[in-house]
N, C-alpha and C positions, 0 to 999 in steps of 0.2 A: 857820414853819405859812401849812400853803396855805391864804389866803384864798377864796380862787372858791369859788363855789354847786357842789357833788356833782350830782347825779344819784343818787337810789339808788330801789331798790325795795323794793315789800313783797310778802314771799313767804307765801301759808299754805296751807303742802301736806297739809293735814290727817291722817288716820290713814297712818301705814304700818311697819314693823319696825324694827328698830336700826339692821341692815344701812344699809338704803336712806337711813334717815335720818342718818347719821353721814358715810357715803361722799359725799350730798348737799352737806352744810357743805364738808368736803374739794373736792368739783368747783366749787361757787361762788371757796371762794380760790384754786382755780387760776386758775378765770375772768378775777377781775377781777384777780388776778397779771399776766396777761396781754393787758389790757387791752378783751379781748371781752365784756363782761360790766363793770355798775355796780356799786357795792357794796351789801350785802341786808339786810335786816333781815327775820328769817322764822321764824314761830311753826309748830311741829307737833304730831303726838300721836306714843303707840306703839301698835301691835300687831301682834303678841299683847305682851304686858306684856316687861319685859327688864331687865336689869342691864349696864348700861357703868362704867366705872374709868377711869381716870386712865389718862395716858399712858406717864408712870411706876410704877405700883404693878404688882408683882407678883400677882396675882392670883389664882394656886394657892396659895397661903398664907394665901390669907380667905377665898374665894368657892368653895363644890365646885362643879366644873362639869361633872360628872355629874347633877348630882341636878339641874340648871336645863336643862341638854336633854333629862329624860327629865319633867319637869314643864313643857314647853314655852316655857318662859321663854328669851326669845333674849340671848348674851350678849357684848359685844364692849370692844374699847379702844376709847375717844376718843382723838381727837387734840391734845384741850388737855390740861392736868392735873389736879389736883382727886382727890376721895376716890369712893369707889364708889357708884353710884344707881338706887335701881331706881325703876321708870319705871313707876306706874299712875297713873290720877287724876291728870294734871298737863299743865298747855301746856306744852313746851320752847321755849325759843326759840335763837335765833342771829341774831351780827352779823360782817359782815364789811367789815373798810374799812383805809384808808389809814391809814396812821398818823400822819401830817403833817397830816391832817385837822383840819380847824378847830374840828368840834364835838367831836368823841370821838380824835381825836389826840392825842400825848406819851404820858407815860412808865405804863408799865401803871395802875397807880392812880387815874393822870388819867382814863384807858377808862375802867374799875370807874363811876368816879363819875359821868361824863358820863352811860353807859350806866344803873345804876341810878339816876340821878336821874330819866332818862325815864320806866320802867317803875315808881316809886312813885308819882310823878304820876297813871299811867292807872290807879293803883288808886287816889290818891283822891278822882278824879274820881269816881269807882262808891262814894264815903263809906266806901272800907275806910283804915283809920288806918295805912299802911305804912310804916313810919321805916328811914331807911339808918342802918345800923349806924355805930358810929367806934368800936368796939375787938371787942374777940372775946368772945362769952358764954362760963359756965363751960368752962375746961379741959375735956382727955377724962379718963375713969376712970385713979385715976393707976396709975404704972407699968407702962402698957400702950402700946406702939408705935401713935404715932399716925395712923401710914400705913396703921392698919388700921382706921379708923373711919371711917363713913359718914359720905357727904356733909353733910349733914342735923344732926349730932351739934354745930357748933361754927360759928359766925359770923364771916367777919373780914371787915376796916375794908372798911366802904360795902356790904356787902349788905344785906337787905333782909329785914327783920323787925315781927312783928305782933305786940303785945303783949308785946313782950321776946324770942319764939321766932322762929327761923329760916322764913321764908315762899319765900324764892327763892335758890338754890343755885345761883355760878356758877363759872365758870374759864375760862381768857384760854389764848391762845399768842399767839408772836409768828414771821413771820416774812419778816426785812430790813425791809419798808416797808407790810406787812399787819399784820390782827391778825385774829383770831378768837376770839369771847368767846361761849361757848356758856353754858346756862343753864337750869333745871328752876324752876317756877312748881307750888307743891301745890294741887291743885285739893279734891283729896280725899284718904282715908284711902289707904294704899297702901305708902308707900315705906318705915315699918319695916317690911317686910314682906322686905327687905336682911337679915335675922337669923336669918331659916326658913332662910340658906343660907351663913350663912357657918360656917368648920370648925368653930373654937371654939366648943362650947356656954355654955360659962359666959361665957362673952365676951361670946355674943349676945343671955342673957338681961339684964347687964348694962346694953348699950347700948339692946337692946326699950327698957326702961325710963328711959334715959336722953331718947330721941327721943319719946315722949311729953312729957316736961317740958322741952324742947328745941326742937320743931321745931310748927309749927299746918298747918295748912289751910285754906285757903275756907268750905269745905262743913262744916266739923266751926263751925269761928268765925261764919259766919254763919244756923247751924242749919240751912241748906239752901236757904236762899235767896239764890241765885245765878246767875245767867245765864252761861254761859258763852261765847254769841257778842257777849253786851255787854263781856266783859273781850279780849278779840278787838279788839272795834272801837275800846276807849277805847286798850288800848296803843298800835294804831296809830297814831289822832290825837293821843298822846301827841307818838309818835316825830316826829310830823313837825311839828306845832304849837313846839315844846319848840325842836327842833334849825332849825328853820327851812331846811328842807331843799324843795325836789323832790323829793316823792315819791311814787309811784304803786302802785296793785295792778297785779302782775303775775305770769307766771309763770316756770318754770326755762327756760331757754334749753335748744335743744335739745343746743347742744355738752356742756350740763351736765348732761343727763339721761344722754346716752351715755357720757362721763364717769366718771356715776354707776354704770351698769352694768359697768363694768369695775371700780370700786374695789373694789366688793360682792365680784365673784370674784376679784380679787385680793390684797384685804385684809380687810374688816371682814368677814367670811364666815368667812377663815383659820384652818385651826391654830393656824400661825404664827404669826398677829398677833395673838390673843386669846392666846396664851402668851407674847408678848414674843419672840419670834425672830425678828422682822422688828423 
């Protein structure tokens, strides 16, 4: 494993639509892979509300795409795996790095554990007793297809929970020598709205009940006594401190932003990408 100190960037790109958010993550992967940009830890938010789904999911079997469009809800496929997520009242994060990195490298579960440990300690500094899951929460509804379950219905090993409920959902993808990990941190209610757009109404009703039991958001837990910017700062400080990295606040490189524009048009806003033709 590489023992050299790596320069990292911390990017806070604020509110953007789903197409930009997903395209920029891929653009960063491309730039890091070409050696023109350092690895990056990024925080971002969503406007308007959006649904993203895992790379291998067939979203047309799960979500009413036309209803999403009519309600002004963006919908796109992620580059990472995992299940469908409704993005509202959350902070999303992504980490793009190299697999042989001494802090975040190793196999997939090594990377999950290392990144989520940093995130959990960022919560802990603020007095939020987040923990790392060492197994799965209760299984999905008996007799249903797990692939149709929303992301926040179950917690995989090394994901972050609060009071035994899922607080952060994460997914990862590997590209030869690189990895991309994306995740959603529930700040307030809203992720349960995924059930309003599910095709199967009976299953949606069951999932809505289970999501209330198995997921949690910070504002509800803290009775609204929560500072959005303090969490961002704490996550950055934890990332920098725990990994012992050279990491500074930066903005995306111009090359990354140009590629993002192309990817939005060619991939993330295209019907072919959303429907799985590409």
